[in-house]
N, CA, C, O and CB atoms as a CASP TS submission, in Angstrom:
PFRMAT TS
TARGET T0000
AUTHOR 0000-0000-0000
METHOD Language model
MODEL 1
PARENT N/A
ATOM      1  N   MET     1     -55.572  39.198  28.180  1.00  0.00           N
ATOM      2  CA  MET     1     -54.167  38.989  28.460  1.00  0.00           C
ATOM      3  C   MET     1     -53.806  39.835  29.678  1.00  0.00           C
ATOM      4  O   MET     1     -54.219  40.988  29.798  1.00  0.00           O
ATOM      5  CB  MET     1     -53.279  39.352  27.224  1.00  0.00           C
ATOM      6  N   ASN     2     -53.029  39.237  30.577  1.00  0.00           N
ATOM      7  CA  ASN     2     -52.588  39.912  31.785  1.00  0.00           C
ATOM      8  C   ASN     2     -51.081  40.105  31.748  1.00  0.00           C
ATOM      9  O   ASN     2     -50.347  39.180  31.402  1.00  0.00           O
ATOM     10  CB  ASN     2     -53.002  39.119  33.033  1.00  0.00           C
ATOM     11  N   LYS     3     -50.614  41.285  32.098  1.00  0.00           N
ATOM     12  CA  LYS     3     -49.192  41.584  32.202  1.00  0.00           C
ATOM     13  C   LYS     3     -48.833  41.500  33.685  1.00  0.00           C
ATOM     14  O   LYS     3     -49.374  42.238  34.509  1.00  0.00           O
ATOM     15  CB  LYS     3     -48.842  43.005  31.592  1.00  0.00           C
ATOM     16  N   VAL     4     -47.905  40.582  34.015  1.00  0.00           N
ATOM     17  CA  VAL     4     -47.566  40.299  35.403  1.00  0.00           C
ATOM     18  C   VAL     4     -46.047  40.281  35.548  1.00  0.00           C
ATOM     19  O   VAL     4     -45.345  39.774  34.673  1.00  0.00           O
ATOM     20  CB  VAL     4     -48.186  38.948  35.868  1.00  0.00           C
ATOM     21  N   GLN     5     -45.540  40.831  36.648  1.00  0.00           N
ATOM     22  CA  GLN     5     -44.113  40.738  36.950  1.00  0.00           C
ATOM     23  C   GLN     5     -43.811  39.281  37.314  1.00  0.00           C
ATOM     24  O   GLN     5     -44.517  38.686  38.127  1.00  0.00           O
ATOM     25  CB  GLN     5     -43.703  41.723  38.120  1.00  0.00           C
ATOM     26  N   PHE     6     -42.767  38.710  36.714  1.00  0.00           N
ATOM     27  CA  PHE     6     -42.464  37.296  36.937  1.00  0.00           C
ATOM     28  C   PHE     6     -42.312  36.971  38.422  1.00  0.00           C
ATOM     29  O   PHE     6     -42.748  35.913  38.874  1.00  0.00           O
ATOM     30  CB  PHE     6     -41.193  36.910  36.194  1.00  0.00           C
ATOM     31  N   SER     7     -41.704  37.865  39.169  1.00  0.00           N
ATOM     32  CA  SER     7     -41.470  37.609  40.598  1.00  0.00           C
ATOM     33  C   SER     7     -42.767  37.355  41.365  1.00  0.00           C
ATOM     34  O   SER     7     -42.743  36.724  42.421  1.00  0.00           O
ATOM     35  CB  SER     7     -40.733  38.783  41.223  1.00  0.00           C
ATOM     36  N   GLU     8     -43.898  37.838  40.846  1.00  0.00           N
ATOM     37  CA  GLU     8     -45.183  37.641  41.507  1.00  0.00           C
ATOM     38  C   GLU     8     -45.687  36.199  41.427  1.00  0.00           C
ATOM     39  O   GLU     8     -46.547  35.798  42.211  1.00  0.00           O
ATOM     40  CB  GLU     8     -46.205  38.562  40.905  1.00  0.00           C
ATOM     41  N   ILE     9     -45.158  35.424  40.489  1.00  0.00           N
ATOM     42  CA  ILE     9     -45.650  34.053  40.325  1.00  0.00           C
ATOM     43  C   ILE     9     -44.609  32.992  40.669  1.00  0.00           C
ATOM     44  O   ILE     9     -44.911  31.800  40.604  1.00  0.00           O
ATOM     45  CB  ILE     9     -46.114  33.849  38.910  1.00  0.00           C
ATOM     46  N   GLU    10     -43.403  33.390  41.030  1.00  0.00           N
ATOM     47  CA  GLU    10     -42.334  32.415  41.297  1.00  0.00           C
ATOM     48  C   GLU    10     -42.733  31.363  42.322  1.00  0.00           C
ATOM     49  O   GLU    10     -42.528  30.171  42.093  1.00  0.00           O
ATOM     50  CB  GLU    10     -41.092  33.131  41.776  1.00  0.00           C
ATOM     51  N   SER    11     -43.296  31.782  43.441  1.00  0.00           N
ATOM     52  CA  SER    11     -43.645  30.820  44.490  1.00  0.00           C
ATOM     53  C   SER    11     -44.740  29.856  44.008  1.00  0.00           C
ATOM     54  O   SER    11     -44.726  28.679  44.369  1.00  0.00           O
ATOM     55  CB  SER    11     -44.110  31.563  45.764  1.00  0.00           C
ATOM     56  N   TYR    12     -45.679  30.346  43.203  1.00  0.00           N
ATOM     57  CA  TYR    12     -46.730  29.472  42.661  1.00  0.00           C
ATOM     58  C   TYR    12     -46.133  28.417  41.727  1.00  0.00           C
ATOM     59  O   TYR    12     -46.527  27.251  41.767  1.00  0.00           O
ATOM     60  CB  TYR    12     -47.793  30.306  41.908  1.00  0.00           C
ATOM     61  N   LEU    13     -45.185  28.831  40.889  1.00  0.00           N
ATOM     62  CA  LEU    13     -44.526  27.886  39.986  1.00  0.00           C
ATOM     63  C   LEU    13     -43.803  26.812  40.785  1.00  0.00           C
ATOM     64  O   LEU    13     -43.889  25.625  40.473  1.00  0.00           O
ATOM     65  CB  LEU    13     -43.537  28.617  39.055  1.00  0.00           C
ATOM     66  N   ASP    14     -43.089  27.244  41.822  1.00  0.00           N
ATOM     67  CA  ASP    14     -42.356  26.319  42.671  1.00  0.00           C
ATOM     68  C   ASP    14     -43.306  25.333  43.349  1.00  0.00           C
ATOM     69  O   ASP    14     -43.012  24.140  43.416  1.00  0.00           O
ATOM     70  CB  ASP    14     -41.548  27.087  43.720  1.00  0.00           C
ATOM     71  N   GLU    15     -44.449  25.825  43.854  1.00  0.00           N
ATOM     72  CA  GLU    15     -45.446  24.961  44.497  1.00  0.00           C
ATOM     73  C   GLU    15     -46.014  23.924  43.529  1.00  0.00           C
ATOM     74  O   GLU    15     -46.389  22.825  43.940  1.00  0.00           O
ATOM     75  CB  GLU    15     -46.582  25.807  45.069  1.00  0.00           C
ATOM     76  N   LYS    16     -46.076  24.275  42.244  1.00  0.00           N
ATOM     77  CA  LYS    16     -46.583  23.339  41.230  1.00  0.00           C
ATOM     78  C   LYS    16     -45.513  22.339  40.798  1.00  0.00           C
ATOM     79  O   LYS    16     -45.774  21.454  39.983  1.00  0.00           O
ATOM     80  CB  LYS    16     -47.095  24.109  40.008  1.00  0.00           C
ATOM     81  N   GLY    17     -44.291  22.488  41.357  1.00  0.00           N
ATOM     82  CA  GLY    17     -43.209  21.565  41.019  1.00  0.00           C
ATOM     83  C   GLY    17     -42.495  21.897  39.729  1.00  0.00           C
ATOM     84  O   GLY    17     -41.800  21.049  39.169  1.00  0.00           O
ATOM     85  N   LEU    18     -42.655  23.118  39.248  1.00  0.00           N
ATOM     86  CA  LEU    18     -42.012  23.531  38.001  1.00  0.00           C
ATOM     87  C   LEU    18     -40.642  24.143  38.285  1.00  0.00           C
ATOM     88  O   LEU    18     -40.427  24.735  39.342  1.00  0.00           O
ATOM     89  CB  LEU    18     -42.901  24.537  37.240  1.00  0.00           C
ATOM     90  N   ASN    19     -39.733  23.999  37.350  1.00  0.00           N
ATOM     91  CA  ASN    19     -38.413  24.599  37.458  1.00  0.00           C
ATOM     92  C   ASN    19     -38.558  26.099  37.194  1.00  0.00           C
ATOM     93  O   ASN    19     -38.886  26.510  36.081  1.00  0.00           O
ATOM     94  CB  ASN    19     -37.399  23.936  36.458  1.00  0.00           C
ATOM     95  N   VAL    20     -38.315  26.906  38.216  1.00  0.00           N
ATOM     96  CA  VAL    20     -38.535  28.349  38.126  1.00  0.00           C
ATOM     97  C   VAL    20     -37.608  28.981  37.091  1.00  0.00           C
ATOM     98  O   VAL    20     -38.030  29.872  36.353  1.00  0.00           O
ATOM     99  CB  VAL    20     -38.324  29.009  39.495  1.00  0.00           C
ATOM    100  N   ASN    21     -36.358  28.539  37.024  1.00  0.00           N
ATOM    101  CA  ASN    21     -35.412  29.109  36.057  1.00  0.00           C
ATOM    102  C   ASN    21     -35.824  28.810  34.620  1.00  0.00           C
ATOM    103  O   ASN    21     -35.742  29.681  33.754  1.00  0.00           O
ATOM    104  CB  ASN    21     -34.006  28.571  36.313  1.00  0.00           C
ATOM    105  N   GLU    22     -36.262  27.589  34.367  1.00  0.00           N
ATOM    106  CA  GLU    22     -36.735  27.230  33.024  1.00  0.00           C
ATOM    107  C   GLU    22     -37.992  28.005  32.672  1.00  0.00           C
ATOM    108  O   GLU    22     -38.153  28.458  31.539  1.00  0.00           O
ATOM    109  CB  GLU    22     -37.004  25.721  32.928  1.00  0.00           C
ATOM    110  N   ALA    23     -38.884  28.158  33.648  1.00  0.00           N
ATOM    111  CA  ALA    23     -40.110  28.912  33.405  1.00  0.00           C
ATOM    112  C   ALA    23     -39.793  30.374  33.098  1.00  0.00           C
ATOM    113  O   ALA    23     -40.420  30.977  32.227  1.00  0.00           O
ATOM    114  CB  ALA    23     -41.050  28.814  34.617  1.00  0.00           C
ATOM    115  N   PHE    24     -38.828  30.939  33.805  1.00  0.00           N
ATOM    116  CA  PHE    24     -38.433  32.323  33.547  1.00  0.00           C
ATOM    117  C   PHE    24     -37.968  32.480  32.101  1.00  0.00           C
ATOM    118  O   PHE    24     -38.385  33.408  31.407  1.00  0.00           O
ATOM    119  CB  PHE    24     -37.318  32.760  34.520  1.00  0.00           C
ATOM    120  N   GLU    25     -37.115  31.583  31.656  1.00  0.00           N
ATOM    121  CA  GLU    25     -36.609  31.644  30.280  1.00  0.00           C
ATOM    122  C   GLU    25     -37.737  31.502  29.262  1.00  0.00           C
ATOM    123  O   GLU    25     -37.713  32.138  28.209  1.00  0.00           O
ATOM    124  CB  GLU    25     -35.563  30.550  30.050  1.00  0.00           C
ATOM    125  N   MET    26     -38.719  30.671  29.579  1.00  0.00           N
ATOM    126  CA  MET    26     -39.826  30.426  28.664  1.00  0.00           C
ATOM    127  C   MET    26     -40.820  31.581  28.635  1.00  0.00           C
ATOM    128  O   MET    26     -41.375  31.897  27.583  1.00  0.00           O
ATOM    129  CB  MET    26     -40.537  29.149  29.047  1.00  0.00           C
ATOM    130  N   LEU    27     -41.049  32.218  29.795  1.00  0.00           N
ATOM    131  CA  LEU    27     -42.156  33.162  29.929  1.00  0.00           C
ATOM    132  C   LEU    27     -41.774  34.633  29.891  1.00  0.00           C
ATOM    133  O   LEU    27     -42.488  35.435  29.290  1.00  0.00           O
ATOM    134  CB  LEU    27     -42.855  32.897  31.185  1.00  0.00           C
ATOM    135  N   ALA    28     -40.670  35.002  30.514  1.00  0.00           N
ATOM    136  CA  ALA    28     -40.384  36.410  30.792  1.00  0.00           C
ATOM    137  C   ALA    28     -39.724  37.140  29.624  1.00  0.00           C
ATOM    138  O   ALA    28     -38.940  36.571  28.865  1.00  0.00           O
ATOM    139  CB  ALA    28     -39.503  36.513  32.000  1.00  0.00           C
ATOM    140  N   ASP    29     -40.073  38.423  29.511  1.00  0.00           N
ATOM    141  CA  ASP    29     -39.407  39.271  28.523  1.00  0.00           C
ATOM    142  C   ASP    29     -38.180  39.924  29.163  1.00  0.00           C
ATOM    143  O   ASP    29     -37.841  39.613  30.304  1.00  0.00           O
ATOM    144  CB  ASP    29     -40.385  40.356  27.968  1.00  0.00           C
ATOM    145  N   GLU    30     -37.520  40.816  28.447  1.00  0.00           N
ATOM    146  CA  GLU    30     -36.288  41.445  28.947  1.00  0.00           C
ATOM    147  C   GLU    30     -36.524  42.322  30.178  1.00  0.00           C
ATOM    148  O   GLU    30     -35.572  42.662  30.881  1.00  0.00           O
ATOM    149  CB  GLU    30     -35.656  42.280  27.850  1.00  0.00           C
ATOM    150  N   ASN    31     -37.764  42.690  30.445  1.00  0.00           N
ATOM    151  CA  ASN    31     -38.100  43.491  31.627  1.00  0.00           C
ATOM    152  C   ASN    31     -38.703  42.642  32.746  1.00  0.00           C
ATOM    153  O   ASN    31     -39.230  43.169  33.726  1.00  0.00           O
ATOM    154  CB  ASN    31     -39.072  44.603  31.245  1.00  0.00           C
ATOM    155  N   GLU    32     -38.618  41.327  32.584  1.00  0.00           N
ATOM    156  CA  GLU    32     -39.098  40.350  33.558  1.00  0.00           C
ATOM    157  C   GLU    32     -40.618  40.361  33.731  1.00  0.00           C
ATOM    158  O   GLU    32     -41.133  40.019  34.796  1.00  0.00           O
ATOM    159  CB  GLU    32     -38.445  40.604  34.885  1.00  0.00           C
ATOM    160  N   PHE    33     -41.326  40.757  32.672  1.00  0.00           N
ATOM    161  CA  PHE    33     -42.782  40.666  32.665  1.00  0.00           C
ATOM    162  C   PHE    33     -43.197  39.413  31.911  1.00  0.00           C
ATOM    163  O   PHE    33     -42.501  38.952  31.006  1.00  0.00           O
ATOM    164  CB  PHE    33     -43.420  41.930  32.028  1.00  0.00           C
ATOM    165  N   ILE    34     -44.344  38.875  32.302  1.00  0.00           N
ATOM    166  CA  ILE    34     -44.949  37.781  31.556  1.00  0.00           C
ATOM    167  C   ILE    34     -46.337  38.222  31.125  1.00  0.00           C
ATOM    168  O   ILE    34     -46.932  39.112  31.733  1.00  0.00           O
ATOM    169  CB  ILE    34     -45.009  36.469  32.405  1.00  0.00           C
ATOM    170  N   TYR    35     -46.844  37.603  30.084  1.00  0.00           N
ATOM    171  CA  TYR    35     -48.165  37.919  29.527  1.00  0.00           C
ATOM    172  C   TYR    35     -48.930  36.610  29.480  1.00  0.00           C
ATOM    173  O   TYR    35     -48.577  35.697  28.734  1.00  0.00           O
ATOM    174  CB  TYR    35     -48.068  38.595  28.088  1.00  0.00           C
ATOM    175  N   VAL    36     -49.983  36.526  30.285  1.00  0.00           N
ATOM    176  CA  VAL    36     -50.681  35.253  30.454  1.00  0.00           C
ATOM    177  C   VAL    36     -52.191  35.437  30.410  1.00  0.00           C
ATOM    178  O   VAL    36     -52.711  36.532  30.623  1.00  0.00           O
ATOM    179  CB  VAL    36     -50.276  34.598  31.769  1.00  0.00           C
ATOM    180  N   SER    37     -52.878  34.336  30.127  1.00  0.00           N
ATOM    181  CA  SER    37     -54.343  34.337  30.099  1.00  0.00           C
ATOM    182  C   SER    37     -54.899  34.306  31.520  1.00  0.00           C
ATOM    183  O   SER    37     -54.177  34.010  32.472  1.00  0.00           O
ATOM    184  CB  SER    37     -54.875  33.131  29.287  1.00  0.00           C
ATOM    185  N   ASN    38     -56.183  34.613  31.651  1.00  0.00           N
ATOM    186  CA  ASN    38     -56.858  34.491  32.943  1.00  0.00           C
ATOM    187  C   ASN    38     -56.795  33.050  33.439  1.00  0.00           C
ATOM    188  O   ASN    38     -56.612  32.804  34.631  1.00  0.00           O
ATOM    189  CB  ASN    38     -58.326  34.959  32.838  1.00  0.00           C
ATOM    190  N   GLY    39     -56.948  32.101  32.518  1.00  0.00           N
ATOM    191  CA  GLY    39     -56.885  30.690  32.876  1.00  0.00           C
ATOM    192  C   GLY    39     -55.522  30.280  33.409  1.00  0.00           C
ATOM    193  O   GLY    39     -55.428  29.420  34.285  1.00  0.00           O
ATOM    194  N   PHE    40     -54.469  30.890  32.886  1.00  0.00           N
ATOM    195  CA  PHE    40     -53.114  30.623  33.364  1.00  0.00           C
ATOM    196  C   PHE    40     -53.005  31.026  34.831  1.00  0.00           C
ATOM    197  O   PHE    40     -52.502  30.264  35.656  1.00  0.00           O
ATOM    198  CB  PHE    40     -52.062  31.382  32.509  1.00  0.00           C
ATOM    199  N   ILE    41     -53.478  32.222  35.147  1.00  0.00           N
ATOM    200  CA  ILE    41     -53.404  32.713  36.525  1.00  0.00           C
ATOM    201  C   ILE    41     -54.257  31.842  37.447  1.00  0.00           C
ATOM    202  O   ILE    41     -53.815  31.463  38.531  1.00  0.00           O
ATOM    203  CB  ILE    41     -53.864  34.188  36.603  1.00  0.00           C
ATOM    204  N   LYS    42     -55.471  31.529  37.019  1.00  0.00           N
ATOM    205  CA  LYS    42     -56.351  30.694  37.837  1.00  0.00           C
ATOM    206  C   LYS    42     -55.742  29.308  38.050  1.00  0.00           C
ATOM    207  O   LYS    42     -55.754  28.784  39.164  1.00  0.00           O
ATOM    208  CB  LYS    42     -57.737  30.570  37.179  1.00  0.00           C
ATOM    209  N   GLY    43     -55.217  28.725  36.991  1.00  0.00           N
ATOM    210  CA  GLY    43     -54.604  27.405  37.101  1.00  0.00           C
ATOM    211  C   GLY    43     -53.376  27.395  37.983  1.00  0.00           C
ATOM    212  O   GLY    43     -53.101  26.408  38.666  1.00  0.00           O
ATOM    213  N   LEU    44     -52.645  28.480  37.969  1.00  0.00           N
ATOM    214  CA  LEU    44     -51.430  28.572  38.771  1.00  0.00           C
ATOM    215  C   LEU    44     -51.735  28.794  40.245  1.00  0.00           C
ATOM    216  O   LEU    44     -51.032  28.269  41.108  1.00  0.00           O
ATOM    217  CB  LEU    44     -50.551  29.691  38.255  1.00  0.00           C
ATOM    218  N   THR    45     -52.762  29.556  40.538  1.00  0.00           N
ATOM    219  CA  THR    45     -53.044  29.953  41.920  1.00  0.00           C
ATOM    220  C   THR    45     -54.074  29.074  42.628  1.00  0.00           C
ATOM    221  O   THR    45     -54.349  29.278  43.810  1.00  0.00           O
ATOM    222  CB  THR    45     -53.518  31.367  41.941  1.00  0.00           C
ATOM    223  N   THR    46     -54.641  28.106  41.923  1.00  0.00           N
ATOM    224  CA  THR    46     -55.623  27.207  42.539  1.00  0.00           C
ATOM    225  C   THR    46     -55.229  25.759  42.284  1.00  0.00           C
ATOM    226  O   THR    46     -54.264  25.488  41.570  1.00  0.00           O
ATOM    227  CB  THR    46     -57.048  27.483  41.991  1.00  0.00           C
ATOM    228  N   ASN    47     -55.959  24.858  42.855  1.00  0.00           N
ATOM    229  CA  ASN    47     -55.761  23.428  42.609  1.00  0.00           C
ATOM    230  C   ASN    47     -56.861  22.884  41.715  1.00  0.00           C
ATOM    231  O   ASN    47     -57.192  21.700  41.783  1.00  0.00           O
ATOM    232  CB  ASN    47     -55.722  22.649  43.932  1.00  0.00           C
ATOM    233  N   GLU    48     -57.424  23.735  40.882  1.00  0.00           N
ATOM    234  CA  GLU    48     -58.552  23.352  40.039  1.00  0.00           C
ATOM    235  C   GLU    48     -58.133  22.939  38.629  1.00  0.00           C
ATOM    236  O   GLU    48     -58.904  23.101  37.683  1.00  0.00           O
ATOM    237  CB  GLU    48     -59.531  24.490  39.958  1.00  0.00           C
ATOM    238  N   ASN    49     -56.929  22.412  38.483  1.00  0.00           N
ATOM    239  CA  ASN    49     -56.456  22.005  37.166  1.00  0.00           C
ATOM    240  C   ASN    49     -56.965  20.619  36.822  1.00  0.00           C
ATOM    241  O   ASN    49     -56.894  19.690  37.627  1.00  0.00           O
ATOM    242  CB  ASN    49     -54.929  22.037  37.107  1.00  0.00           C
ATOM    243  N   GLU    50     -57.474  20.503  35.621  1.00  0.00           N
ATOM    244  CA  GLU    50     -57.889  19.192  35.140  1.00  0.00           C
ATOM    245  C   GLU    50     -56.672  18.490  34.565  1.00  0.00           C
ATOM    246  O   GLU    50     -55.711  19.133  34.141  1.00  0.00           O
ATOM    247  CB  GLU    50     -59.024  19.308  34.078  1.00  0.00           C
ATOM    248  N   GLU    51     -56.720  17.171  34.555  1.00  0.00           N
ATOM    249  CA  GLU    51     -55.623  16.401  33.991  1.00  0.00           C
ATOM    250  C   GLU    51     -55.418  16.787  32.524  1.00  0.00           C
ATOM    251  O   GLU    51     -56.375  16.872  31.754  1.00  0.00           O
ATOM    252  CB  GLU    51     -55.895  14.885  34.125  1.00  0.00           C
ATOM    253  N   LYS    52     -54.181  17.013  32.158  1.00  0.00           N
ATOM    254  CA  LYS    52     -53.762  17.372  30.794  1.00  0.00           C
ATOM    255  C   LYS    52     -54.334  18.715  30.334  1.00  0.00           C
ATOM    256  O   LYS    52     -54.523  18.924  29.136  1.00  0.00           O
ATOM    257  CB  LYS    52     -54.187  16.282  29.821  1.00  0.00           C
ATOM    258  N   GLU    53     -54.608  19.621  31.266  1.00  0.00           N
ATOM    259  CA  GLU    53     -55.120  20.955  30.931  1.00  0.00           C
ATOM    260  C   GLU    53     -53.951  21.890  30.627  1.00  0.00           C
ATOM    261  O   GLU    53     -53.000  21.974  31.403  1.00  0.00           O
ATOM    262  CB  GLU    53     -55.989  21.526  32.092  1.00  0.00           C
ATOM    263  N   TRP    54     -54.025  22.582  29.511  1.00  0.00           N
ATOM    264  CA  TRP    54     -52.989  23.527  29.096  1.00  0.00           C
ATOM    265  C   TRP    54     -53.402  24.947  29.467  1.00  0.00           C
ATOM    266  O   TRP    54     -54.585  25.288  29.451  1.00  0.00           O
ATOM    267  CB  TRP    54     -52.726  23.420  27.574  1.00  0.00           C
ATOM    268  N   HIS    55     -52.407  25.768  29.803  1.00  0.00           N
ATOM    269  CA  HIS    55     -52.642  27.170  30.126  1.00  0.00           C
ATOM    270  C   HIS    55     -51.766  28.018  29.208  1.00  0.00           C
ATOM    271  O   HIS    55     -50.595  27.708  28.988  1.00  0.00           O
ATOM    272  CB  HIS    55     -52.341  27.470  31.637  1.00  0.00           C
ATOM    273  N   HIS    56     -52.346  29.084  28.682  1.00  0.00           N
ATOM    274  CA  HIS    56     -51.675  29.858  27.642  1.00  0.00           C
ATOM    275  C   HIS    56     -50.915  31.066  28.174  1.00  0.00           C
ATOM    276  O   HIS    56     -51.350  31.760  29.093  1.00  0.00           O
ATOM    277  CB  HIS    56     -52.677  30.313  26.635  1.00  0.00           C
ATOM    278  N   PHE    57     -49.755  31.284  27.548  1.00  0.00           N
ATOM    279  CA  PHE    57     -48.945  32.469  27.809  1.00  0.00           C
ATOM    280  C   PHE    57     -48.534  33.051  26.469  1.00  0.00           C
ATOM    281  O   PHE    57     -48.657  32.406  25.427  1.00  0.00           O
ATOM    282  CB  PHE    57     -47.694  32.133  28.690  1.00  0.00           C
ATOM    283  N   PHE    58     -48.053  34.257  26.515  1.00  0.00           N
ATOM    284  CA  PHE    58     -47.658  34.966  25.292  1.00  0.00           C
ATOM    285  C   PHE    58     -46.291  35.586  25.529  1.00  0.00           C
ATOM    286  O   PHE    58     -46.095  36.317  26.500  1.00  0.00           O
ATOM    287  CB  PHE    58     -48.713  36.061  24.892  1.00  0.00           C
ATOM    288  N   LYS    59     -45.358  35.300  24.654  1.00  0.00           N
ATOM    289  CA  LYS    59     -44.001  35.824  24.769  1.00  0.00           C
ATOM    290  C   LYS    59     -43.884  37.042  23.861  1.00  0.00           C
ATOM    291  O   LYS    59     -44.111  36.953  22.654  1.00  0.00           O
ATOM    292  CB  LYS    59     -42.935  34.738  24.398  1.00  0.00           C
ATOM    293  N   LYS    60     -43.527  38.178  24.452  1.00  0.00           N
ATOM    294  CA  LYS    60     -43.400  39.403  23.679  1.00  0.00           C
ATOM    295  C   LYS    60     -42.042  39.426  22.996  1.00  0.00           C
ATOM    296  O   LYS    60     -41.004  39.347  23.653  1.00  0.00           O
ATOM    297  CB  LYS    60     -43.584  40.648  24.576  1.00  0.00           C
ATOM    298  N   GLU    61     -42.056  39.534  21.687  1.00  0.00           N
ATOM    299  CA  GLU    61     -40.836  39.572  20.894  1.00  0.00           C
ATOM    300  C   GLU    61     -40.300  40.999  20.810  1.00  0.00           C
ATOM    301  O   GLU    61     -40.999  41.955  21.147  1.00  0.00           O
ATOM    302  CB  GLU    61     -41.090  39.009  19.485  1.00  0.00           C
ATOM    303  N   ASN    62     -39.065  41.132  20.361  1.00  0.00           N
ATOM    304  CA  ASN    62     -38.431  42.460  20.255  1.00  0.00           C
ATOM    305  C   ASN    62     -39.181  43.402  19.327  1.00  0.00           C
ATOM    306  O   ASN    62     -39.105  44.618  19.501  1.00  0.00           O
ATOM    307  CB  ASN    62     -37.005  42.315  19.767  1.00  0.00           C
ATOM    308  N   ASP    63     -39.902  42.874  18.347  1.00  0.00           N
ATOM    309  CA  ASP    63     -40.635  43.719  17.408  1.00  0.00           C
ATOM    310  C   ASP    63     -42.024  44.112  17.925  1.00  0.00           C
ATOM    311  O   ASP    63     -42.795  44.766  17.222  1.00  0.00           O
ATOM    312  CB  ASP    63     -40.770  43.005  16.080  1.00  0.00           C
ATOM    313  N   GLY    64     -42.336  43.701  19.178  1.00  0.00           N
ATOM    314  CA  GLY    64     -43.617  44.054  19.780  1.00  0.00           C
ATOM    315  C   GLY    64     -44.724  43.043  19.540  1.00  0.00           C
ATOM    316  O   GLY    64     -45.802  43.155  20.124  1.00  0.00           O
ATOM    317  N   CYS    65     -44.473  42.064  18.696  1.00  0.00           N
ATOM    318  CA  CYS    65     -45.464  41.018  18.433  1.00  0.00           C
ATOM    319  C   CYS    65     -45.418  39.973  19.542  1.00  0.00           C
ATOM    320  O   CYS    65     -44.416  39.838  20.244  1.00  0.00           O
ATOM    321  CB  CYS    65     -45.216  40.356  17.054  1.00  0.00           C
ATOM    322  N   PHE    66     -46.511  39.239  19.687  1.00  0.00           N
ATOM    323  CA  PHE    66     -46.587  38.186  20.689  1.00  0.00           C
ATOM    324  C   PHE    66     -46.648  36.826  20.020  1.00  0.00           C
ATOM    325  O   PHE    66     -47.288  36.653  18.984  1.00  0.00           O
ATOM    326  CB  PHE    66     -47.802  38.387  21.596  1.00  0.00           C
ATOM    327  N   VAL    67     -45.972  35.867  20.628  1.00  0.00           N
ATOM    328  CA  VAL    67     -46.018  34.474  20.178  1.00  0.00           C
ATOM    329  C   VAL    67     -46.676  33.675  21.290  1.00  0.00           C
ATOM    330  O   VAL    67     -46.248  33.738  22.443  1.00  0.00           O
ATOM    331  CB  VAL    67     -44.576  33.912  19.832  1.00  0.00           C
ATOM    332  N   ALA    68     -47.718  32.922  20.946  1.00  0.00           N
ATOM    333  CA  ALA    68     -48.456  32.137  21.942  1.00  0.00           C
ATOM    334  C   ALA    68     -47.728  30.850  22.271  1.00  0.00           C
ATOM    335  O   ALA    68     -47.075  30.245  21.421  1.00  0.00           O
ATOM    336  CB  ALA    68     -49.866  31.822  21.442  1.00  0.00           C
ATOM    337  N   GLY    69     -47.853  30.447  23.521  1.00  0.00           N
ATOM    338  CA  GLY    69     -47.310  29.180  23.984  1.00  0.00           C
ATOM    339  C   GLY    69     -48.272  28.583  24.991  1.00  0.00           C
ATOM    340  O   GLY    69     -49.273  29.204  25.349  1.00  0.00           O
ATOM    341  N   LYS    70     -47.968  27.376  25.447  1.00  0.00           N
ATOM    342  CA  LYS    70     -48.827  26.761  26.440  1.00  0.00           C
ATOM    343  C   LYS    70     -47.985  25.970  27.428  1.00  0.00           C
ATOM    344  O   LYS    70     -46.905  25.476  27.105  1.00  0.00           O
ATOM    345  CB  LYS    70     -49.873  25.859  25.772  1.00  0.00           C
ATOM    346  N   MET    71     -48.516  25.865  28.648  1.00  0.00           N
ATOM    347  CA  MET    71     -47.822  25.189  29.732  1.00  0.00           C
ATOM    348  C   MET    71     -48.837  24.363  30.509  1.00  0.00           C
ATOM    349  O   MET    71     -49.985  24.774  30.679  1.00  0.00           O
ATOM    350  CB  MET    71     -47.094  26.207  30.661  1.00  0.00           C
ATOM    351  N   MET    72     -48.407  23.197  30.980  1.00  0.00           N
ATOM    352  CA  MET    72     -49.284  22.340  31.776  1.00  0.00           C
ATOM    353  C   MET    72     -48.798  22.368  33.220  1.00  0.00           C
ATOM    354  O   MET    72     -47.600  22.259  33.480  1.00  0.00           O
ATOM    355  CB  MET    72     -49.313  20.875  31.219  1.00  0.00           C
ATOM    356  N   PHE    73     -49.727  22.513  34.151  1.00  0.00           N
ATOM    357  CA  PHE    73     -49.411  22.458  35.571  1.00  0.00           C
ATOM    358  C   PHE    73     -49.815  21.094  36.099  1.00  0.00           C
ATOM    359  O   PHE    73     -50.818  20.529  35.663  1.00  0.00           O
ATOM    360  CB  PHE    73     -50.125  23.596  36.357  1.00  0.00           C
ATOM    361  N   LYS    74     -49.046  20.567  37.028  1.00  0.00           N
ATOM    362  CA  LYS    74     -49.366  19.254  37.603  1.00  0.00           C
ATOM    363  C   LYS    74     -50.149  19.411  38.859  1.00  0.00           C
ATOM    364  O   LYS    74     -50.512  18.417  39.488  1.00  0.00           O
ATOM    365  CB  LYS    74     -48.112  18.450  37.877  1.00  0.00           C
TER
END
């Protein structure tokens, strides 16, 4: 799991055609950090995504636990 400041990935999300505001709400915690897999970062920063490939993120809850989610890049 990688801890990344959301602002570091905004331009990549935009390049993938994703709504940055919706992604922020889905991914970021109260400190604007996101928690993502290595595959999420690779899929976001490259054009090596396979059709219908999901990339995993983890949302940190107030109690410190993480809830897994997934996102598809086009």
